[in-house]
C-alpha positions in Angstrom: 0.0 0.0 0.0 1.5 3.3 -1.0 0.8 6.6 0.9 1.1 10.1 -0.4 2.6 13.0 1.4 0.5 15.9 0.7 0.2 19.0 3.0 0.7 17.6 6.4 0.8 13.8 6.7 2.8 10.9 5.5 3.4 7.4 6.9 6.2 5.1 5.9 4.6 1.6 6.0 6.1 -1.8 5.6 5.4 -3.6 2.4 2.0 -5.2 3.1 1.6 -7.3 0.0 3.6 -8.7 -2.9 2.7 -7.0 -6.2 1.8 -9.0 -9.2 4.8 -7.6 -11.0 8.0 -7.9 -9.1 10.1 -4.8 -8.3 12.9 -4.5 -10.8 15.7 -2.3 -9.5 16.7 -1.4 -13.1 13.3 0.5 -13.3 14.4 2.7 -10.4 17.3 5.1 -9.7 19.1 3.2 -7.0 21.0 5.1 -4.3 23.2 3.3 -1.8 24.1 5.1 1.5 26.4 4.0 4.4 26.0 5.8 7.7 27.1 5.5 11.3 24.4 6.2 13.9 25.5 6.7 17.5 22.3 8.7 17.9 19.6 10.0 15.6 20.7 10.5 11.9 18.8 12.0 9.0 18.1 9.7 6.1 16.1 12.2 4.2 16.1 16.0 4.7 13.5 17.6 2.5 12.9 14.9 -0.2 10.7 16.5 -2.7 8.9 15.7 -5.9 7.7 18.2 -8.5 6.4 18.6 -12.1 8.2 20.5 -14.8 6.1 23.6 -14.0 7.5 23.5 -10.5 4.2 22.5 -8.9 4.2 19.8 -6.2 4.0 16.2 -7.4 2.7 13.6 -4.9 5.4 11.2 -3.8 4.4 7.7 -2.7 7.1 6.6 -0.2 7.2 3.1 1.1 9.5 1.3 3.6 10.4 -1.9 1.8 13.0 -3.0 4.4 12.3 -1.9 8.0 15.1 -1.3 10.5 15.8 -4.0 13.0 18.0 -2.1 15.4 16.2 1.2 15.5 13.1 3.2 14.4 12.2 5.7 11.7 10.6 9.1 12.5 8.8 10.7 9.6 7.8 14.3 9.2 6.5 16.5 6.3 7.8 20.1 6.6 8.4 23.0 4.2 11.4 22.5 1.9 12.8 23.9 -1.3 13.5 22.2 -4.5 17.2 21.4 -4.6 19.8 22.9 -6.9 19.6 19.8 -9.1 16.0 20.9 -9.9 17.0 23.1 -12.8 14.7 26.1 -13.3 12.6 24.9 -10.3 15.5 25.1 -7.9 14.7 27.1 -4.8 10.9 26.9 -5.2 9.0 26.1 -2.0 7.4 22.7 -1.7 6.5 20.1 0.9 9.5 17.9 1.8 9.9 14.6 3.5 12.2 14.3 6.5 13.1 10.8 7.8 15.3 10.3 10.9 16.7 6.9 12.0 17.2 6.5 15.7 19.0 3.3 17.1 17.5 1.6 20.1 19.4 2.1 23.3 22.0 -0.6 23.7 21.7 -1.7 20.1 24.9 -2.6 18.3 25.6 -4.0 14.8 24.6 -3.2 11.2 21.0 -2.2 10.3 19.5 -2.0 6.8 16.7 0.3 5.6 15.2 0.5 2.2 12.8 3.2 1.0 11.0 3.2 -2.4 9.6 6.4 -3.9 7.3 6.5 -6.8 6.2 10.0 -7.8 3.2 11.2 -9.8 5.7 12.9 -12.2 7.1 9.4 -13.1 10.2 9.5 -10.9 11.2 6.2 -9.2 13.9 5.9 -6.6 15.1 3.0 -4.4 17.1 4.3 -1.4 19.2 1.7 0.4 20.8 2.5 3.7 23.4 0.4 5.6 23.7 1.8 9.0 26.4 0.9 11.5 25.3 1.2 15.1 28.5 1.3 17.2 
């Protein structure tokens, strides 16, 4: 089930079903990240989706691999389209903020995977390997 982040709410949910068509990573822009989390760390800070006219495009964000050693905190707050947004760079838009916080006493390696499908056609698979010292 996919959820939209519109003005004020967004939930990251675990994958609740297996789609009829399997997820193919080659259909998505895949980003791999390695982080160390001795406390809360930002996974996303103002993730935004927009159309060519700079208007907001709904992003459907899903947690496809939940953390085992910590938790995710999700918020939608004002953001700006990043410098990579061409003529839209700097325009105000809702943005997604995701913070990972390790459980007290947890140690090891955690993995988180987020999948974004936007109404503008953008598809991203965000994979995080998080070392909890």
